[in-house]
VMD Tcl script that draws the C-alpha trace (Angstrom):
set ca {
  {-55.32 -34.67 -10.85}
  {-53.38 -35.19 -7.38}
  {-50.64 -36.30 -9.59}
  {-50.12 -33.28 -11.49}
  {-50.63 -30.68 -8.33}
  {-47.93 -32.81 -6.68}
  {-45.43 -32.06 -9.62}
  {-46.24 -28.56 -9.85}
  {-45.75 -27.74 -6.24}
  {-42.48 -29.59 -6.44}
  {-40.95 -27.51 -9.24}
  {-42.30 -24.16 -7.33}
  {-40.66 -25.62 -4.40}
  {-37.07 -25.58 -5.98}
  {-34.53 -23.10 -6.37}
  {-33.90 -21.04 -9.65}
  {-31.65 -23.22 -12.11}
  {-29.13 -20.14 -11.78}
  {-28.80 -20.61 -8.04}
  {-28.77 -24.06 -8.38}
  {-25.34 -23.63 -10.48}
  {-23.97 -21.31 -8.01}
  {-24.89 -23.60 -5.31}
  {-23.05 -26.72 -7.03}
  {-20.18 -24.35 -8.16}
  {-19.72 -23.35 -4.47}
  {-19.50 -27.04 -3.12}
  {-16.83 -28.00 -5.00}
  {-14.97 -24.44 -5.38}
  {-15.67 -22.57 -2.26}
  {-16.67 -19.67 -4.39}
  {-19.07 -18.03 -1.95}
  {-17.37 -17.95 0.68}
  {-14.04 -16.18 -1.39}
  {-16.07 -14.11 -2.73}
  {-17.62 -12.98 0.77}
  {-14.21 -12.23 2.10}
  {-12.88 -10.15 -0.46}
  {-15.61 -8.23 -2.64}
  {-16.06 -6.24 -0.39}
  {-12.45 -5.14 0.49}
  {-11.79 -1.51 0.59}
  {-9.78 0.16 -2.28}
  {-8.51 4.03 -1.82}
  {-9.44 6.63 -4.60}
  {-7.18 8.77 -6.27}
  {-6.59 9.60 -10.04}
  {-3.13 8.59 -10.30}
  {-4.19 4.86 -9.14}
  {-5.81 4.81 -12.94}
  {-2.45 4.49 -14.29}
  {-1.92 1.08 -13.55}
  {-5.74 0.25 -14.86}
  {-4.57 1.87 -18.44}
  {-1.82 -0.78 -18.50}
  {-4.11 -3.47 -17.92}
  {-6.94 -2.33 -20.04}
  {-4.58 -2.05 -22.89}
  {-2.82 -5.20 -21.88}
  {-6.28 -6.98 -22.56}
  {-7.10 -4.95 -25.66}
  {-3.43 -5.96 -27.12}
  {-4.64 -10.10 -26.04}
  {-7.79 -9.57 -27.63}
  {-6.54 -7.85 -31.15}
  {-3.52 -9.94 -31.22}
  {-6.00 -12.91 -31.44}
  {-7.75 -11.43 -34.44}
  {-4.80 -10.92 -35.95}
  {-2.84 -14.20 -35.27}
  {-5.58 -15.74 -37.40}
  {-4.81 -14.33 -40.60}
  {-1.18 -13.57 -40.50}
  {1.18 -16.00 -41.89}
  {4.72 -16.08 -40.38}
  {6.92 -17.32 -42.79}
  {9.82 -15.95 -44.97}
  {8.72 -17.94 -47.98}
  {9.17 -15.33 -51.07}
  {5.80 -15.13 -53.04}
  {4.88 -12.44 -56.07}
  {2.00 -9.95 -54.81}
  {-1.01 -9.91 -56.85}
  {-3.98 -8.78 -54.21}
  {-5.86 -5.61 -53.57}
  {-3.29 -2.78 -53.25}
  {-2.61 -2.34 -56.92}
  {1.03 -0.19 -56.52}
  {2.45 -3.59 -55.10}
  {1.23 -5.43 -57.83}
  {4.53 -7.74 -59.08}
  {6.66 -7.36 -56.08}
  {8.64 -9.89 -54.59}
  {7.97 -10.28 -50.83}
  {7.37 -12.37 -47.89}
  {4.40 -14.11 -46.61}
  {4.38 -12.57 -43.35}
  {4.31 -9.02 -45.48}
  {1.94 -10.39 -47.84}
  {-0.32 -11.41 -45.35}
  {-0.17 -7.86 -43.42}
  {-1.32 -6.39 -46.88}
  {-3.99 -8.41 -47.04}
  {-5.06 -8.54 -43.40}
  {-4.66 -4.18 -44.33}
  {-6.52 -4.22 -47.19}
  {-8.99 -7.66 -47.29}
  {-9.83 -8.73 -43.79}
  {-12.80 -6.72 -42.46}
  {-11.65 -4.62 -40.37}
  {-7.96 -5.73 -40.31}
  {-6.49 -2.71 -40.79}
  {-8.47 -0.72 -38.07}
  {-7.59 -3.98 -35.73}
  {-3.74 -3.59 -36.40}
  {-3.80 0.01 -35.61}
  {-5.83 -0.64 -32.23}
  {-3.07 -3.80 -31.32}
  {0.05 -1.47 -32.21}
  {-1.43 1.92 -30.55}
  {-2.69 -0.16 -27.45}
  {0.95 -1.13 -27.35}
  {2.22 2.30 -27.15}
  {-0.43 3.26 -24.51}
  {0.84 -0.40 -22.35}
  {4.07 0.92 -22.25}
  {3.35 4.41 -21.76}
  {1.34 3.97 -18.97}
  {3.70 1.72 -17.35}
  {6.38 3.86 -17.53}
  {4.11 6.79 -16.09}
  {2.69 4.41 -13.60}
  {6.27 2.89 -11.94}
  {7.12 6.71 -11.89}
  {4.42 7.18 -9.89}
  {5.26 4.09 -7.31}
  {8.71 5.52 -7.51}
  {8.17 9.71 -6.66}
  {5.51 8.33 -3.85}
  {8.00 5.66 -2.43}
  {5.29 2.82 -2.96}
  {8.14 0.41 -3.73}
  {9.11 0.14 0.06}
  {8.55 -2.99 2.32}
  {6.64 -5.05 1.44}
  {6.09 -4.31 -2.30}
  {9.67 -4.36 -3.67}
  {8.70 -7.77 -4.87}
  {5.87 -6.09 -6.38}
  {8.11 -3.19 -7.90}
  {10.30 -6.21 -9.92}
  {7.17 -7.82 -11.04}
  {6.09 -4.18 -12.68}
  {9.91 -3.88 -13.95}
  {9.79 -7.19 -15.48}
  {6.34 -6.25 -17.07}
  {7.77 -3.40 -18.64}
  {11.37 -4.49 -19.86}
  {9.18 -7.88 -21.59}
  {6.97 -5.70 -22.71}
  {9.63 -3.56 -24.70}
  {10.91 -6.84 -25.93}
  {7.44 -7.86 -27.00}
  {6.99 -5.01 -28.73}
  {10.03 -4.85 -30.87}
  {9.04 -8.79 -31.86}
  {5.50 -7.72 -32.59}
  {6.78 -4.55 -34.90}
  {9.30 -7.10 -36.77}
  {6.96 -9.48 -37.96}
  {5.40 -7.41 -40.94}
  {9.08 -8.08 -42.39}
  {8.69 -4.41 -43.96}
  {11.69 -2.04 -44.76}
  {11.19 -0.39 -41.35}
  {11.02 -3.22 -39.39}
  {13.80 -5.33 -41.15}
  {16.04 -2.48 -40.47}
  {15.56 -2.84 -36.95}
  {16.07 -6.33 -36.69}
  {19.34 -5.78 -38.73}
  {20.08 -3.45 -36.12}
  {19.55 -6.38 -33.38}
  {21.58 -8.56 -35.36}
  {24.91 -5.91 -35.42}
  {24.00 -5.75 -31.42}
  {24.88 -9.12 -31.44}
  {27.83 -9.38 -33.60}
  {29.30 -6.57 -31.23}
  {29.93 -9.14 -28.31}
  {33.00 -10.43 -28.05}
  {33.81 -13.94 -28.37}
  {29.93 -15.04 -28.45}
  {28.57 -12.50 -31.12}
  {28.96 -14.79 -34.22}
  {27.55 -17.79 -32.84}
  {24.56 -16.18 -31.25}
  {23.87 -14.67 -34.83}
  {23.81 -18.06 -36.59}
  {21.45 -19.29 -33.47}
  {19.16 -16.60 -33.28}
  {19.07 -16.33 -37.36}
  {19.39 -20.01 -38.54}
  {22.43 -19.02 -40.66}
  {23.54 -15.98 -42.12}
  {21.27 -12.83 -42.35}
  {18.32 -12.38 -42.62}
  {18.04 -16.38 -43.26}
  {14.65 -17.94 -43.02}
  {13.71 -18.77 -39.34}
  {13.84 -15.22 -37.75}
  {9.91 -14.35 -38.42}
  {8.63 -17.96 -37.29}
  {10.92 -17.43 -33.99}
  {9.45 -13.72 -33.71}
  {5.67 -15.19 -34.21}
  {6.41 -17.63 -31.37}
  {8.38 -15.35 -29.00}
  {5.69 -12.86 -29.77}
  {1.91 -14.73 -29.58}
  {3.08 -17.64 -26.94}
  {6.27 -16.99 -24.75}
  {6.66 -13.54 -23.74}
  {2.41 -12.95 -23.26}
  {2.17 -16.05 -21.49}
  {4.84 -14.83 -18.88}
  {3.79 -11.05 -18.92}
  {0.36 -12.79 -18.04}
  {1.70 -14.92 -15.03}
  {3.27 -11.92 -13.81}
  {0.52 -9.45 -14.11}
  {-1.53 -12.00 -12.24}
  {0.83 -12.57 -9.37}
  {1.19 -8.38 -9.55}
  {-2.64 -7.95 -8.70}
  {-2.26 -11.11 -6.29}
  {0.13 -9.12 -4.54}
  {-1.68 -5.47 -4.81}
  {-4.64 -7.51 -3.33}
  {-2.96 -9.02 -0.61}
  {-0.84 -6.09 0.66}
  {-3.75 -3.86 0.32}
  {-3.18 -0.82 -1.62}
  {-1.27 2.23 -0.84}
  {-3.36 5.58 -0.06}
  {-1.85 9.38 0.02}
  {-2.04 11.12 3.34}
  {-5.00 12.70 5.02}
  {-7.19 12.63 7.98}
  {-8.14 9.06 9.37}
  {-5.51 7.39 7.20}
  {-2.86 5.16 9.08}
  {-0.91 2.73 8.08}
  {-2.96 0.12 9.57}
  {-5.96 0.75 7.83}
  {-7.48 1.80 3.92}
  {-9.80 4.58 3.45}
  {-12.07 4.31 0.27}
  {-14.55 2.27 -1.54}
  {-15.46 -1.60 -1.67}
  {-14.47 -3.35 -4.41}
  {-18.04 -4.15 -5.35}
  {-20.06 -2.76 -6.48}
  {-18.28 0.94 -6.49}
  {-14.93 0.07 -7.54}
  {-16.30 -2.91 -9.93}
  {-18.50 -0.15 -11.60}
  {-16.10 2.44 -11.78}
  {-13.35 -0.04 -13.46}
  {-15.66 -1.31 -15.62}
  {-16.69 2.13 -17.16}
  {-13.07 2.86 -17.30}
  {-12.10 0.34 -19.60}
  {-14.63 0.86 -22.07}
  {-13.41 4.73 -21.89}
  {-9.86 3.27 -22.63}
  {-10.97 1.08 -25.13}
  {-12.87 3.70 -26.94}
  {-9.90 6.21 -26.75}
  {-7.58 3.89 -28.03}
  {-9.81 2.82 -30.47}
  {-10.52 6.83 -31.81}
  {-6.89 7.69 -32.15}
  {-6.06 3.98 -34.32}
  {-9.04 5.21 -36.34}
  {-7.86 8.63 -37.20}
  {-4.00 8.28 -36.75}
  {-2.50 5.93 -39.14}
  {0.79 4.32 -37.72}
  {2.69 1.56 -39.05}
  {1.64 1.96 -42.82}
  {3.36 -1.37 -44.17}
  {2.26 -0.10 -47.71}
  {3.83 3.10 -48.07}
  {7.36 1.60 -46.57}
  {7.80 -1.70 -48.91}
  {8.76 -5.40 -48.09}
  {12.32 -5.73 -46.46}
  {15.13 -6.18 -48.63}
  {18.86 -6.61 -47.20}
  {20.45 -4.04 -49.51}
  {18.21 -1.31 -48.56}
  {17.85 0.91 -45.60}
  {14.61 3.25 -44.99}
  {15.32 7.18 -44.43}
  {14.29 8.39 -41.30}
  {13.90 4.79 -39.86}
  {12.95 5.09 -35.94}
  {12.27 2.87 -33.22}
  {9.41 3.05 -31.35}
  {9.58 5.41 -28.59}
  {10.70 3.00 -25.87}
  {13.23 1.61 -27.58}
  {14.71 5.41 -28.55}
  {17.26 5.24 -25.48}
  {18.80 2.37 -26.93}
  {19.09 3.87 -30.10}
  {20.16 6.92 -28.80}
  {23.30 5.45 -26.94}
  {24.33 3.57 -30.20}
  {23.96 6.78 -32.68}
  {25.74 9.34 -30.50}
  {28.55 6.76 -29.14}
  {32.08 7.58 -31.33}
  {32.76 4.71 -33.79}
  {35.81 2.73 -31.37}
  {37.30 -0.22 -32.71}
  {40.34 -1.86 -31.12}
  {42.21 -5.15 -32.82}
  {42.85 -7.51 -30.36}
  {44.91 -10.84 -31.45}
  {43.37 -10.28 -34.92}
  {39.83 -9.85 -33.78}
  {38.17 -5.97 -34.01}
  {36.08 -4.82 -30.98}
  {33.45 -2.25 -31.67}
  {33.19 -0.41 -28.86}
  {30.66 1.60 -30.77}
  {28.23 -0.60 -29.80}
  {29.39 -2.69 -27.22}
  {29.36 -0.08 -24.47}
  {26.13 1.12 -25.64}
  {24.71 -2.24 -24.97}
  {26.30 -2.57 -21.86}
  {25.27 1.02 -20.59}
  {21.22 0.07 -21.46}
  {20.96 -3.05 -19.04}
  {23.08 -1.60 -16.59}
  {20.65 1.37 -16.23}
  {17.23 -0.75 -16.47}
  {18.88 -2.82 -13.37}
  {19.93 0.26 -11.38}
  {15.80 0.86 -11.65}
  {15.53 -2.71 -10.41}
  {17.37 -2.72 -7.71}
  {16.81 0.83 -6.34}
  {14.13 -0.33 -3.63}
  {16.72 -1.97 -1.89}
  {19.49 0.00 -2.30}
  {17.49 2.96 -0.47}
  {16.46 0.25 1.92}
  {19.87 -0.80 2.79}
  {20.75 3.34 3.00}
  {18.42 4.81 5.02}
  {18.21 1.69 7.01}
  {14.01 1.77 6.98}
  {12.91 -1.83 7.23}
  {9.36 -1.17 8.57}
  {6.08 -1.57 6.78}
  {4.50 1.42 4.61}
  {1.62 1.82 3.19}
  {0.48 5.70 3.30}
  {2.66 7.20 0.30}
  {5.50 10.05 0.56}
  {5.07 13.50 -1.02}
  {7.45 13.72 -3.37}
  {8.40 17.27 -2.13}
  {9.24 15.32 1.36}
  {11.98 13.01 -0.23}
  {14.16 15.54 -2.29}
  {17.26 13.03 -2.88}
  {14.86 10.17 -4.17}
  {12.63 12.80 -6.59}
  {15.96 14.18 -7.84}
  {17.54 10.28 -8.92}
  {13.90 10.29 -10.81}
  {13.77 13.31 -12.52}
  {17.85 12.68 -13.44}
  {16.61 8.96 -15.11}
  {13.75 10.72 -17.10}
  {16.12 13.72 -18.18}
  {18.89 10.81 -19.44}
  {16.39 9.53 -20.85}
  {14.81 12.11 -22.91}
  {18.04 13.38 -24.02}
  {18.70 10.18 -25.35}
  {15.41 9.96 -26.98}
  {16.63 12.81 -28.88}
  {19.98 11.56 -29.80}
  {17.79 8.20 -31.21}
  {15.87 10.84 -33.43}
  {19.20 12.87 -34.25}
  {18.35 12.84 -37.90}
  {14.94 13.64 -38.04}
  {15.50 16.92 -35.09}
  {18.27 17.94 -37.58}
  {16.09 17.81 -40.72}
  {13.06 19.00 -38.72}
  {14.36 21.86 -36.86}
  {17.25 22.64 -39.42}
  {20.43 21.89 -37.21}
  {23.78 20.41 -37.42}
  {23.58 16.65 -37.29}
  {27.33 16.75 -36.03}
  {26.24 19.85 -33.07}
  {22.90 17.81 -32.07}
  {25.07 14.83 -31.91}
  {27.65 16.52 -29.33}
  {24.86 18.25 -27.13}
  {23.40 14.82 -26.76}
  {26.85 13.45 -25.72}
  {27.47 16.04 -23.35}
  {24.05 16.32 -22.11}
  {23.76 12.60 -21.14}
  {26.21 13.71 -18.31}
  {25.64 17.19 -17.67}
  {21.81 16.85 -18.05}
  {20.85 14.22 -15.12}
  {23.33 16.37 -12.78}
  {21.83 19.36 -13.18}
  {18.33 18.28 -13.19}
  {19.12 16.72 -10.04}
  {20.37 19.63 -8.09}
  {17.08 22.02 -9.79}
  {14.55 19.03 -8.54}
  {16.00 18.86 -4.97}
  {16.17 22.79 -4.99}
  {12.58 22.97 -5.70}
  {11.61 19.79 -3.34}
  {13.00 22.04 -0.55}
  {11.55 25.05 -1.55}
  {8.47 23.55 -1.41}
  {8.86 22.25 2.04}
  {9.48 25.52 3.33}
  {6.13 26.60 1.86}
  {4.35 23.70 3.51}
  {6.35 25.26 6.50}
  {5.14 28.73 5.95}
  {1.36 27.50 5.46}
  {1.19 25.61 8.61}
  {2.83 28.44 10.99}
  {1.18 31.78 9.24}
  {-1.73 30.06 6.96}
  {-2.82 30.63 3.24}
  {-2.52 33.42 1.63}
  {-6.38 35.01 1.11}
  {-5.47 37.70 -1.49}
  {-7.42 40.33 0.99}
  {-5.32 43.33 1.90}
  {-5.87 44.89 5.34}
  {-4.77 47.94 6.50}
  {-3.56 48.43 9.81}
  {-4.19 51.92 12.06}
  {-0.71 52.66 11.98}
  {-0.81 52.89 8.35}
  {0.63 49.29 7.21}
  {-0.62 47.15 4.66}
  {-0.99 43.42 5.21}
  {-2.21 40.39 3.60}
  {-4.39 38.36 5.69}
  {-3.80 34.61 6.21}
  {-6.56 32.51 6.57}
  {-5.51 29.47 8.70}
  {-5.51 26.07 7.68}
  {-7.74 23.18 8.87}
  {-7.11 20.38 10.81}
  {-7.04 17.97 7.75}
  {-4.83 20.34 5.77}
  {-2.17 20.63 8.80}
  {-2.15 16.82 9.12}
  {-1.34 16.04 5.23}
  {1.30 18.99 5.68}
  {3.15 17.48 8.83}
  {2.38 14.00 9.14}
  {5.84 12.67 7.34}
  {8.22 11.41 9.16}
  {11.92 13.08 9.56}
  {14.29 10.22 10.15}
  {18.14 11.21 11.29}
  {20.96 10.23 8.61}
  {22.61 6.83 9.93}
  {25.64 7.69 12.19}
  {28.86 5.85 12.15}
  {29.62 6.68 15.74}
  {33.11 7.57 17.60}
  {36.11 6.41 15.91}
  {37.48 4.95 18.92}
  {35.73 2.70 21.46}
  {35.75 2.76 25.62}
  {39.33 1.65 25.46}
  {40.51 4.11 23.33}
  {41.30 1.22 20.76}
  {40.44 2.49 17.25}
  {37.25 0.77 15.39}
  {37.58 -0.98 12.31}
  {34.67 0.27 10.42}
  {33.79 -1.35 7.10}
  {33.83 0.42 3.67}
  {30.60 -0.38 2.77}
  {29.37 1.13 6.43}
  {31.33 4.32 5.47}
  {29.64 4.60 2.37}
  {26.17 3.66 3.65}
  {26.74 6.51 6.32}
  {27.68 9.03 3.43}
  {24.59 8.26 1.38}
  {22.42 8.28 4.42}
  {23.47 11.93 5.07}
  {22.45 12.74 0.94}
  {18.87 11.36 1.99}
  {18.52 13.06 5.58}
  {21.15 15.49 5.93}
  {20.91 18.95 7.12}
  {20.93 20.33 3.35}
  {18.20 17.99 2.49}
  {15.19 18.19 4.50}
  {13.75 21.62 6.02}
  {12.51 21.38 9.52}
  {8.77 20.31 10.06}
  {7.33 23.03 12.81}
  {7.16 22.21 16.19}
  {3.69 22.16 18.04}
  {5.56 24.83 20.03}
  {6.40 27.23 17.14}
  {2.78 26.55 15.92}
  {1.02 27.38 19.29}
  {3.53 30.52 19.37}
  {2.31 31.93 16.19}
  {-1.22 30.99 16.29}
  {-1.60 33.03 20.00}
  {-1.16 36.12 17.88}
  {2.44 37.00 18.50}
  {3.69 38.24 14.98}
  {0.28 36.18 13.30}
  {-1.71 38.54 10.96}
}
mol new
graphics top color blue
foreach p $ca { graphics top sphere $p radius 0.5 }
foreach p [lrange $ca 0 end-1] q [lrange $ca 1 end] { graphics top cylinder $p $q radius 0.2 }
display resetview
């Protein structure tokens, strides 16, 4: 009896099994101390920050659905005769890759829905990535110390584009095969090395027998692995540098105002993940995408009508479509400038996006850390560049689908092509000028609000008969938001001669920097903020209604 009582007492004195496991793990991994230091980390709250979360959650959805599809897909170009569930394709010769895609769509339980979720999630991922990067660009969130994180995000976008291309090429249908043929033409257009690269990549003459297995390895192993590593590094840097925040009362470069990671932010993030998953699933269930059974298997002697890449490749497609078919015959070798020039412009545009933070830092000479975001109107030159880039992208997107624009809107294909050619050079310039003027107009409106208050809509008649609108003065928080931004002066070269009258030698790069700096901070690019003296004079009653 005494032994049973002792055993019972011992069991009751022990900690619960879960707590013992947690203690065991903490003693070897230091989980508790790590969690205690970071789980209460503060994150600011703003709707635009959810754009990055959409990127993360759609990437997780891509990984989950991709694992499921990998179980049933056969990345082989061996030819078979189809006798599956889709009767209209009976007796047609196709590759095992296309056959397994049909099997996933018609025979695997939930296969078609998973295929569509996978494809739609990829489109949402890249769309959210682009919008997220535009939010970072327009608000200046890429400035020190986040330049490296901007590069990580840029690489994620570029790798996502190539991952998407290899992904929609795997079914080996007529549409994706046309896209692969397009890439082969791009490779062959490279002088000297083009034919060697083509033989190396395709394993022989097009289409060969190796391209689908190679794309499969790249798509499911190489690119996702690199992207996962970049994503983890991106999140670590966001955690380390602390999150940026929009200007407001009590917000400085030395603090973060928001909610703790646990439990508030984690609960909201978890709910938002299922919301994103649900929306993508609904879209996939009601909107068909890439119906390979209606397109048919790829044959090198056929081209599908209205062939279009996914939207994120539309820029490159448009460059090739609207470029004149110039060819030079040099020393017995034909150089196709109609393809070569576009494939040089496309990476140059991408590189310009990647290096912009470093260029702006050099031009402005700003080496300080920034944790408070800019309002886009307060950086009109940068905002103008961003809108100009988007304008060029949209114009080339029209060029990438010029045949469909022509047929659907009953337009001349030649006229549309010339519109895109001219618009690619004129449109961004016009967009830059208009955007800059809009930003300056918004700055003037902010200045007027600070000095005179907000329009109330109340009309008042003065004793001498004049009608005026009563303005409501802004509160201190609104005044802080409209006046907290800095207005640096442009970089000056200084006097052309030194104190001894000797002409100074000024480098060309220094002259270029001074000219560009004036474009950022010159008199025509910034509306002066109201001074405290102006505000006191106006609000004291002199000329204030």
